N, CA, C and O atoms as a GROMACS GRO file, in nm:
protein
  452
    1MET      N    1   0.084  -0.113  -0.015
    1MET     CA    2  -0.006   0.001  -0.007
    1MET      C    3   0.078   0.102   0.004
    1MET      O    4   0.142   0.112   0.109
    2GLY      N    5   0.094   0.199  -0.100
    2GLY     CA    6   0.177   0.305  -0.131
    2GLY      C    7   0.129   0.442  -0.094
    2GLY      O    8   0.019   0.476  -0.050
    3ALA      N    9   0.217   0.503  -0.116
    3ALA     CA   10   0.125   0.712   0.001
    3ALA      C   11   0.031   0.729  -0.181
    3ALA      O   12  -0.012   0.842  -0.202
    4GLY      N   13   0.013   0.657  -0.259
    4GLY     CA   14  -0.075   0.740  -0.386
    4GLY      C   15  -0.219   0.608  -0.335
    4GLY      O   16  -0.318   0.580  -0.403
    5ALA      N   17  -0.191   0.568  -0.240
    5ALA     CA   18  -0.361   0.418  -0.201
    5ALA      C   19  -0.418   0.519  -0.111
    5ALA      O   20  -0.540   0.535  -0.124
    6ILE      N   21  -0.354   0.595  -0.019
    6ILE     CA   22  -0.371   0.694   0.113
    6ILE      C   23  -0.452   0.795   0.034
    6ILE      O   24  -0.574   0.801   0.018
    7LYS      N   25  -0.357   0.869  -0.009
    7LYS     CA   26  -0.433   1.011  -0.076
    7LYS      C   27  -0.574   0.971  -0.139
    7LYS      O   28  -0.674   1.041  -0.122
    8ASP      N   29  -0.574   0.879  -0.199
    8ASP     CA   30  -0.741   0.817  -0.264
    8ASP      C   31  -0.810   0.778  -0.154
    8ASP      O   32  -0.924   0.815  -0.125
    9LYS      N   33  -0.769   0.735  -0.118
    9LYS     CA   34  -0.855   0.683   0.047
    9LYS      C   35  -0.888   0.814   0.104
    9LYS      O   36  -1.005   0.846   0.125
   10VAL      N   37  -0.811   0.872   0.125
   10VAL     CA   38  -0.874   1.019   0.190
   10VAL      C   39  -0.972   1.114   0.070
   10VAL      O   40  -1.058   1.194   0.107
   11GLY      N   41  -0.944   1.090  -0.068
   11GLY     CA   42  -1.022   1.157  -0.161
   11GLY      C   43  -1.167   1.066  -0.176
   11GLY      O   44  -1.280   1.107  -0.206
   12VAL      N   45  -1.137   0.976  -0.155
   12VAL     CA   46  -1.266   0.921  -0.115
   12VAL      C   47  -1.388   0.932  -0.025
   12VAL      O   48  -1.509   0.926  -0.041
   13ASN      N   49  -1.267   0.961   0.126
   13ASN     CA   50  -1.363   0.984   0.175
   13ASN      C   51  -1.424   1.095   0.213
   13ASN      O   52  -1.522   1.104   0.288
   14ILE      N   53  -1.348   1.207   0.144
   14ILE     CA   54  -1.355   1.352   0.116
   14ILE      C   55  -1.529   1.341   0.047
   14ILE      O   56  -1.641   1.364   0.094
   15LEU      N   57  -1.476   1.294  -0.087
   15LEU     CA   58  -1.597   1.256  -0.139
   15LEU      C   59  -1.761   1.186  -0.133
   15LEU      O   60  -1.860   1.181  -0.206
   16LYS      N   61  -1.729   1.148  -0.032
   16LYS     CA   62  -1.822   1.081   0.089
   16LYS      C   63  -1.920   1.183   0.194
   16LYS      O   64  -2.035   1.170   0.238
   17VAL      N   65  -1.844   1.259   0.205
   17VAL     CA   66  -1.908   1.344   0.310
   17VAL      C   67  -1.919   1.449   0.260
   17VAL      O   68  -1.965   1.539   0.331
   18ALA      N   69  -1.879   1.483   0.110
   18ALA     CA   70  -1.902   1.565   0.018
   18ALA      C   71  -2.114   1.529  -0.002
   18ALA      O   72  -2.223   1.583   0.018
   19GLN      N   73  -2.050   1.406  -0.051
   19GLN     CA   74  -2.234   1.317  -0.109
   19GLN      C   75  -2.343   1.368   0.044
   19GLN      O   76  -2.434   1.451   0.048
   20VAL      N   77  -2.316   1.323   0.101
   20VAL     CA   78  -2.406   1.357   0.245
   20VAL      C   79  -2.423   1.474   0.290
   20VAL      O   80  -2.504   1.503   0.378
   21ILE      N   81  -2.344   1.552   0.232
   21ILE     CA   82  -2.390   1.712   0.279
   21ILE      C   83  -2.524   1.738   0.184
   21ILE      O   84  -2.645   1.734   0.204
   22VAL      N   85  -2.414   1.775   0.040
   22VAL     CA   86  -2.539   1.731  -0.062
   22VAL      C   87  -2.683   1.700  -0.091
   22VAL      O   88  -2.786   1.755  -0.130
   23GLY      N   89  -2.632   1.569  -0.048
   23GLY     CA   90  -2.736   1.516  -0.022
   23GLY      C   91  -2.862   1.507   0.067
   23GLY      O   92  -2.955   1.433   0.036
   24GLY      N   93  -2.863   1.567   0.154
   24GLY     CA   94  -2.894   1.595   0.264
   24GLY      C   95  -2.998   1.704   0.225
   24GLY      O   96  -3.120   1.682   0.224
   25ILE      N   97  -2.931   1.842   0.187
   25ILE     CA   98  -2.923   1.987   0.126
   25ILE      C   99  -3.037   1.968   0.006
   25ILE      O  100  -3.116   2.056  -0.029
   26TYR      N  101  -3.025   1.792  -0.068
   26TYR     CA  102  -3.122   1.732  -0.195
   26TYR      C  103  -3.265   1.768  -0.132
   26TYR      O  104  -3.357   1.843  -0.164
   27ILE      N  105  -3.241   1.674  -0.022
   27ILE     CA  106  -3.326   1.581   0.023
   27ILE      C  107  -3.468   1.736   0.074
   27ILE      O  108  -3.580   1.757   0.029
   28LEU      N  109  -3.414   1.786   0.147
   28LEU     CA  110  -3.435   1.882   0.210
   28LEU      C  111  -3.579   1.977   0.126
   28LEU      O  112  -3.697   2.001   0.149
   29PHE      N  113  -3.442   2.016  -0.018
   29PHE     CA  114  -3.534   2.102  -0.085
   29PHE      C  115  -3.603   2.031  -0.196
   29PHE      O  116  -3.648   2.106  -0.283
   30ILE      N  117  -3.617   1.930  -0.210
   30ILE     CA  118  -3.685   1.860  -0.287
   30ILE      C  119  -3.838   1.785  -0.193
   30ILE      O  120  -3.924   1.717  -0.249
   31LEU      N  121  -3.837   1.816  -0.068
   31LEU     CA  122  -3.952   1.812   0.047
   31LEU      C  123  -4.051   1.975  -0.025
   31LEU      O  124  -4.165   1.985  -0.069
   32LEU      N  125  -3.956   2.061  -0.008
   32LEU     CA  126  -3.971   2.179  -0.041
   32LEU      C  127  -4.072   2.215  -0.127
   32LEU      O  128  -4.187   2.258  -0.118
   33TYR      N  129  -3.974   2.178  -0.233
   33TYR     CA  130  -4.018   2.208  -0.352
   33TYR      C  131  -4.171   2.112  -0.389
   33TYR      O  132  -4.262   2.143  -0.466
   34LEU      N  133  -4.163   2.041  -0.341
   34LEU     CA  134  -4.268   1.930  -0.389
   34LEU      C  135  -4.408   1.925  -0.316
   34LEU      O  136  -4.521   1.890  -0.348
   35GLY      N  137  -4.337   1.988  -0.182
   35GLY     CA  138  -4.475   1.979  -0.050
   35GLY      C  139  -4.561   2.130  -0.065
   35GLY      O  140  -4.681   2.152  -0.044
   36LEU      N  141  -4.416   2.253  -0.122
   36LEU     CA  142  -4.492   2.345  -0.120
   36LEU      C  143  -4.499   2.446  -0.289
   36LEU      O  144  -4.606   2.491  -0.329
   37ILE      N  145  -4.422   2.456  -0.334
   37ILE     CA  146  -4.366   2.475  -0.462
   37ILE      C  147  -4.512   2.483  -0.561
   37ILE      O  148  -4.608   2.558  -0.580
   38VAL      N  149  -4.458   2.354  -0.606
   38VAL     CA  150  -4.538   2.277  -0.726
   38VAL      C  151  -4.641   2.281  -0.737
   38VAL      O  152  -4.691   2.304  -0.848
   39PRO      N  153  -4.728   2.256  -0.609
   39PRO     CA  154  -4.863   2.269  -0.544
   39PRO      C  155  -4.969   2.393  -0.634
   39PRO      O  156  -5.065   2.388  -0.711
   40GLU      N  157  -4.866   2.520  -0.556
   40GLU     CA  158  -4.944   2.672  -0.523
   40GLU      C  159  -4.939   2.689  -0.726
   40GLU      O  160  -5.033   2.718  -0.801
   41TYR      N  161  -4.794   2.658  -0.763
   41TYR     CA  162  -4.781   2.675  -0.937
   41TYR      C  163  -4.891   2.606  -1.051
   41TYR      O  164  -4.949   2.658  -1.146
   42LEU      N  165  -4.892   2.495  -1.008
   42LEU     CA  166  -4.976   2.402  -1.032
   42LEU      C  167  -5.114   2.408  -1.036
   42LEU      O  168  -5.185   2.348  -1.116
   43ALA      N  169  -5.161   2.507  -0.920
   43ALA     CA  170  -5.302   2.542  -0.895
   43ALA      C  171  -5.327   2.656  -0.981
   43ALA      O  172  -5.426   2.641  -1.054
   44CYS      N  173  -5.254   2.784  -0.996
   44CYS     CA  174  -5.228   2.847  -1.098
   44CYS      C  175  -5.170   2.844  -1.229
   44CYS      O  176  -5.090   2.930  -1.265
   45ILE      N  177  -5.201   2.765  -1.287
   45ILE     CA  178  -5.134   2.767  -1.414
   45ILE      C  179  -5.277   2.781  -1.478
   45ILE      O  180  -5.293   2.903  -1.483
   46ASN      N  181  -5.371   2.730  -1.522
   46ASN     CA  182  -5.495   2.795  -1.575
   46ASN      C  183  -5.532   2.880  -1.516
   46ASN      O  184  -5.652   2.864  -1.540
   47CYS      N  185  -5.527   2.987  -1.435
   47CYS     CA  186  -5.619   3.061  -1.427
   47CYS      C  187  -5.584   3.209  -1.491
   47CYS      O  188  -5.478   3.266  -1.469
   48ASP      N  189  -5.690   3.263  -1.572
   48ASP     CA  190  -5.615   3.375  -1.611
   48ASP      C  191  -5.712   3.516  -1.593
   48ASP      O  192  -5.667   3.622  -1.637
   49THR      N  193  -5.797   3.514  -1.551
   49THR     CA  194  -5.913   3.635  -1.506
   49THR      C  195  -5.826   3.704  -1.400
   49THR      O  196  -5.734   3.640  -1.349
   50GLU      N  197  -5.849   3.816  -1.367
   50GLU     CA  198  -5.827   3.851  -1.252
   50GLU      C  199  -5.890   3.860  -1.137
   50GLU      O  200  -6.010   3.891  -1.141
   51GLY      N  201  -5.851   3.844  -1.054
   51GLY     CA  202  -5.885   3.749  -0.861
   51GLY      C  203  -5.934   3.633  -0.906
   51GLY      O  204  -6.048   3.611  -0.865
   52ALA      N  205  -5.895   3.563  -0.965
   52ALA     CA  206  -5.904   3.406  -0.950
   52ALA      C  207  -5.822   3.364  -0.872
   52ALA      O  208  -5.706   3.405  -0.866
   53MET      N  209  -5.886   3.248  -0.778
   53MET     CA  210  -5.861   3.176  -0.642
   53MET      C  211  -5.858   3.024  -0.718
   53MET      O  212  -5.939   2.943  -0.762
   54GLY      N  213  -5.716   3.036  -0.706
   54GLY     CA  214  -5.739   2.835  -0.724
   54GLY      C  215  -5.708   2.760  -0.589
   54GLY      O  216  -5.684   2.802  -0.476
   55THR      N  217  -5.717   2.651  -0.637
   55THR     CA  218  -5.665   2.571  -0.499
   55THR      C  219  -5.562   2.468  -0.542
   55THR      O  220  -5.560   2.428  -0.659
   56ASN      N  221  -5.464   2.419  -0.436
   56ASN     CA  222  -5.370   2.354  -0.480
   56ASN      C  223  -5.433   2.202  -0.381
   56ASN      O  224  -5.539   2.193  -0.319
   57ILE      N  225  -5.309   2.084  -0.397
   57ILE     CA  226  -5.346   1.981  -0.391
   57ILE      C  227  -5.386   1.964  -0.239
   57ILE      O  228  -5.488   1.910  -0.196
   58TRP      N  229  -5.313   2.005  -0.188
   58TRP     CA  230  -5.392   2.041  -0.005
   58TRP      C  231  -5.473   2.108   0.056
   58TRP      O  232  -5.473   2.128   0.177
   59GLY      N  233  -5.598   2.176  -0.078
   59GLY     CA  234  -5.716   2.190  -0.037
   59GLY      C  235  -5.672   2.355   0.029
   59GLY      O  236  -5.768   2.420   0.072
   60ASP      N  237  -5.546   2.416   0.037
   60ASP     CA  238  -5.582   2.566   0.030
   60ASP      C  239  -5.630   2.655  -0.084
   60ASP      O  240  -5.612   2.638  -0.205
   61SER      N  241  -5.687   2.741  -0.030
   61SER     CA  242  -5.697   2.863  -0.190
   61SER      C  243  -5.539   2.947  -0.189
   61SER      O  244  -5.473   2.994  -0.096
   62VAL      N  245  -5.514   2.938  -0.355
   62VAL     CA  246  -5.416   2.994  -0.343
   62VAL      C  247  -5.454   3.128  -0.457
   62VAL      O  248  -5.510   3.122  -0.567
   63GLN      N  249  -5.393   3.261  -0.374
   63GLN     CA  250  -5.446   3.371  -0.539
   63GLN      C  251  -5.350   3.380  -0.610
   63GLN      O  252  -5.231   3.371  -0.578
   64CYS      N  253  -5.420   3.407  -0.760
   64CYS     CA  254  -5.337   3.312  -0.890
   64CYS      C  255  -5.339   3.508  -1.000
   64CYS      O  256  -5.356   3.516  -1.121
   65PHE      N  257  -5.322   3.599  -0.928
   65PHE     CA  258  -5.354   3.714  -1.033
   65PHE      C  259  -5.219   3.816  -0.982
   65PHE      O  260  -5.181   3.823  -0.865
   66GLY      N  261  -5.169   3.876  -1.072
   66GLY     CA  262  -5.054   3.963  -1.060
   66GLY      C  263  -4.919   3.952  -1.020
   66GLY      O  264  -4.818   3.931  -1.087
   67ASP      N  265  -4.936   3.971  -0.894
   67ASP     CA  266  -4.770   3.960  -0.858
   67ASP      C  267  -4.771   3.811  -0.818
   67ASP      O  268  -4.729   3.724  -0.894
   68SER      N  269  -4.817   3.788  -0.706
   68SER     CA  270  -4.867   3.636  -0.671
   68SER      C  271  -4.849   3.489  -0.823
   68SER      O  272  -4.786   3.385  -0.802
   69LYS      N  273  -4.897   3.509  -0.919
   69LYS     CA  274  -4.891   3.420  -0.996
   69LYS      C  275  -4.751   3.473  -1.078
   69LYS      O  276  -4.703   3.387  -1.153
   70ALA      N  277  -4.686   3.589  -1.074
   70ALA     CA  278  -4.548   3.610  -1.153
   70ALA      C  279  -4.484   3.548  -1.072
   70ALA      O  280  -4.410   3.461  -1.119
   71PHE      N  281  -4.486   3.566  -0.923
   71PHE     CA  282  -4.424   3.545  -0.803
   71PHE      C  283  -4.347   3.391  -0.798
   71PHE      O  284  -4.236   3.346  -0.771
   72GLY      N  285  -4.484   3.341  -0.845
   72GLY     CA  286  -4.514   3.196  -0.788
   72GLY      C  287  -4.419   3.117  -0.940
   72GLY      O  288  -4.349   3.018  -0.916
   73GLN      N  289  -4.426   3.163  -1.067
   73GLN     CA  290  -4.385   3.119  -1.156
   73GLN      C  291  -4.220   3.149  -1.161
   73GLN      O  292  -4.152   3.060  -1.213
   74VAL      N  293  -4.153   3.265  -1.112
   74VAL     CA  294  -4.034   3.238  -1.080
   74VAL      C  295  -4.003   3.175  -1.005
   74VAL      O  296  -3.931   3.079  -1.030
   75MET      N  297  -4.046   3.204  -0.879
   75MET     CA  298  -3.991   3.092  -0.734
   75MET      C  299  -3.996   2.926  -0.811
   75MET      O  300  -3.908   2.848  -0.775
   76PHE      N  301  -4.092   2.880  -0.908
   76PHE     CA  302  -4.105   2.768  -0.969
   76PHE      C  303  -4.022   2.714  -1.048
   76PHE      O  304  -4.008   2.593  -1.042
   77ASP      N  305  -3.919   2.820  -1.178
   77ASP     CA  306  -3.833   2.804  -1.249
   77ASP      C  307  -3.746   2.791  -1.173
   77ASP      O  308  -3.680   2.690  -1.203
   78VAL      N  309  -3.676   2.886  -1.013
   78VAL     CA  310  -3.572   2.909  -0.998
   78VAL      C  311  -3.545   2.791  -0.891
   78VAL      O  312  -3.434   2.790  -0.838
   79SER      N  313  -3.626   2.706  -0.862
   79SER     CA  314  -3.626   2.623  -0.765
   79SER      C  315  -3.604   2.494  -0.878
   79SER      O  316  -3.508   2.420  -0.861
   80THR      N  317  -3.706   2.468  -1.004
   80THR     CA  318  -3.664   2.367  -1.058
   80THR      C  319  -3.521   2.378  -1.129
   80THR      O  320  -3.476   2.268  -1.159
   81MET      N  321  -3.438   2.490  -1.162
   81MET     CA  322  -3.326   2.489  -1.179
   81MET      C  323  -3.195   2.475  -1.060
   81MET      O  324  -3.076   2.447  -1.077
   82THR      N  325  -3.267   2.506  -0.944
   82THR     CA  326  -3.172   2.422  -0.809
   82THR      C  327  -3.146   2.317  -0.827
   82THR      O  328  -3.037   2.261  -0.838
   83ILE      N  329  -3.340   2.246  -0.836
   83ILE     CA  330  -3.297   2.086  -0.822
   83ILE      C  331  -3.229   1.998  -0.919
   83ILE      O  332  -3.219   1.876  -0.911
   84VAL      N  333  -3.170   2.097  -1.039
   84VAL     CA  334  -3.163   2.040  -1.149
   84VAL      C  335  -2.989   2.001  -1.130
   84VAL      O  336  -2.926   1.901  -1.162
   85GLY      N  337  -2.932   2.174  -1.038
   85GLY     CA  338  -2.810   2.150  -1.054
   85GLY      C  339  -2.749   2.051  -0.901
   85GLY      O  340  -2.637   2.003  -0.886
   86LEU      N  341  -2.835   2.047  -0.831
   86LEU     CA  342  -2.802   1.995  -0.744
   86LEU      C  343  -2.785   1.824  -0.769
   86LEU      O  344  -2.700   1.746  -0.725
   87SER      N  345  -2.889   1.804  -0.850
   87SER     CA  346  -2.887   1.678  -0.917
   87SER      C  347  -2.798   1.615  -0.970
   87SER      O  348  -2.761   1.499  -0.952
   88VAL      N  349  -2.738   1.744  -1.078
   88VAL     CA  350  -2.590   1.694  -1.146
   88VAL      C  351  -2.467   1.677  -1.064
   88VAL      O  352  -2.379   1.591  -1.060
   89VAL      N  353  -2.499   1.825  -0.977
   89VAL     CA  354  -2.380   1.778  -0.820
   89VAL      C  355  -2.370   1.654  -0.803
   89VAL      O  356  -2.262   1.597  -0.814
   90LEU      N  357  -2.503   1.580  -0.768
   90LEU     CA  358  -2.498   1.431  -0.707
   90LEU      C  359  -2.457   1.308  -0.788
   90LEU      O  360  -2.396   1.206  -0.755
   91ILE      N  361  -2.523   1.358  -0.929
   91ILE     CA  362  -2.395   1.212  -0.992
   91ILE      C  363  -2.285   1.246  -0.999
   91ILE      O  364  -2.222   1.161  -0.936
   92LEU      N  365  -2.221   1.315  -1.035
   92LEU     CA  366  -2.080   1.411  -1.082
   92LEU      C  367  -1.956   1.320  -0.932
   92LEU      O  368  -1.854   1.250  -0.933
   93LEU      N  369  -2.075   1.394  -0.795
   93LEU     CA  370  -1.990   1.314  -0.675
   93LEU      C  371  -1.970   1.178  -0.675
   93LEU      O  372  -1.855   1.135  -0.668
   94PHE      N  373  -2.080   1.088  -0.684
   94PHE     CA  374  -2.098   0.986  -0.690
   94PHE      C  375  -2.063   0.899  -0.841
   94PHE      O  376  -2.113   0.786  -0.844
   95LEU      N  377  -1.993   0.936  -0.949
   95LEU     CA  378  -1.908   0.918  -1.048
   95LEU      C  379  -1.772   0.912  -1.026
   95LEU      O  380  -1.707   0.812  -1.053
   96TRP      N  381  -1.728   1.005  -0.982
   96TRP     CA  382  -1.607   1.068  -0.930
   96TRP      C  383  -1.545   0.987  -0.850
   96TRP      O  384  -1.446   0.922  -0.882
   97ARG      N  385  -1.621   0.983  -0.701
   97ARG     CA  386  -1.592   0.877  -0.613
   97ARG      C  387  -1.606   0.716  -0.627
   97ARG      O  388  -1.557   0.639  -0.544
   98ASN      N  389  -1.672   0.676  -0.733
   98ASN     CA  390  -1.643   0.526  -0.792
   98ASN      C  391  -1.570   0.514  -0.882
   98ASN      O  392  -1.551   0.400  -0.924
   99LEU      N  393  -1.513   0.608  -0.934
   99LEU     CA  394  -1.398   0.636  -1.046
   99LEU      C  395  -1.244   0.618  -0.999
   99LEU      O  396  -1.150   0.567  -1.060
  100ILE      N  397  -1.255   0.698  -0.823
  100ILE     CA  398  -1.137   0.663  -0.761
  100ILE      C  399  -1.123   0.596  -0.653
  100ILE      O  400  -1.024   0.606  -0.580
  101SER      N  401  -1.212   0.528  -0.634
  101SER     CA  402  -1.234   0.381  -0.564
  101SER      C  403  -1.201   0.258  -0.618
  101SER      O  404  -1.147   0.158  -0.569
  102ARG      N  405  -1.259   0.293  -0.770
  102ARG     CA  406  -1.174   0.158  -0.848
  102ARG      C  407  -1.009   0.201  -0.877
  102ARG      O  408  -0.951   0.109  -0.935
  103GLY      N  409  -0.956   0.274  -0.860
  103GLY     CA  410  -0.849   0.312  -0.919
  103GLY      C  411  -0.806   0.320  -1.041
  103GLY      O  412  -0.689   0.312  -1.079
  104GLU      N  413  -0.932   0.339  -1.123
  104GLU     CA  414  -0.977   0.420  -1.277
  104GLU      C  415  -0.877   0.574  -1.303
  104GLU      O  416  -0.802   0.598  -1.397
  105PHE      N  417  -0.907   0.650  -1.195
  105PHE     CA  418  -0.879   0.795  -1.186
  105PHE      C  419  -0.782   0.841  -1.059
  105PHE      O  420  -0.818   0.839  -0.941
  106ARG      N  421  -0.666   0.877  -1.101
  106ARG     CA  422  -0.600   0.875  -0.974
  106ARG      C  423  -0.557   1.076  -0.991
  106ARG      O  424  -0.520   1.139  -1.090
  107ILE      N  425  -0.575   1.108  -0.896
  107ILE     CA  426  -0.498   1.261  -0.855
  107ILE      C  427  -0.352   1.240  -0.856
  107ILE      O  428  -0.284   1.161  -0.791
  108LYS      N  429  -0.317   1.329  -0.946
  108LYS     CA  430  -0.186   1.307  -0.968
  108LYS      C  431  -0.080   1.452  -0.851
  108LYS      O  432  -0.098   1.572  -0.831
  109ASP      N  433   0.022   1.351  -0.806
  109ASP     CA  434   0.129   1.431  -0.702
  109ASP      C  435   0.181   1.549  -0.739
  109ASP      O  436   0.290   1.533  -0.794
  110SER      N  437   0.140   1.686  -0.731
  110SER     CA  438   0.231   1.747  -0.833
  110SER      C  439   0.362   1.788  -0.734
  110SER      O  440   0.448   1.847  -0.800
  111SER      N  441   0.397   1.773  -0.601
  111SER     CA  442   0.500   1.786  -0.529
  111SER      C  443   0.640   1.681  -0.600
  111SER      O  444   0.758   1.707  -0.620
  112LYS      N  445   0.547   1.541  -0.624
  112LYS     CA  446   0.681   1.522  -0.717
  112LYS      C  447   0.759   1.500  -0.841
  112LYS      O  448   0.701   1.442  -0.933
  113LYS      N  449   0.890   1.541  -0.858
  113LYS     CA  450   0.901   1.559  -0.983
  113LYS      C  451   0.967   1.449  -1.100
  113LYS      O  452   0.971   1.480  -1.219
   0.00000   0.00000   0.00000
């Protein structure tokens, strides 16, 4: 077991910790997204008249006019892009960790010449 194997093991452990942290944030955000943001967006998607009220899947009334509708659209768009970004980060962390643990990808030591 050389020095490279130890560095790879430390790298894998760091990636595991990063995956747990990003995964925890991802789970909390996906629950917020699916529980609050998407139901409000879907309740107002077909409301075109001024003063319209929608009902989300939880049975709550939602105001679907003016600034409320525009704010709901922006929240949906931003949160969707955040979910996609976190998904990409998690996939890359998973793939990188697996490549390092298999020994197919090694971090080169720049101190050696």
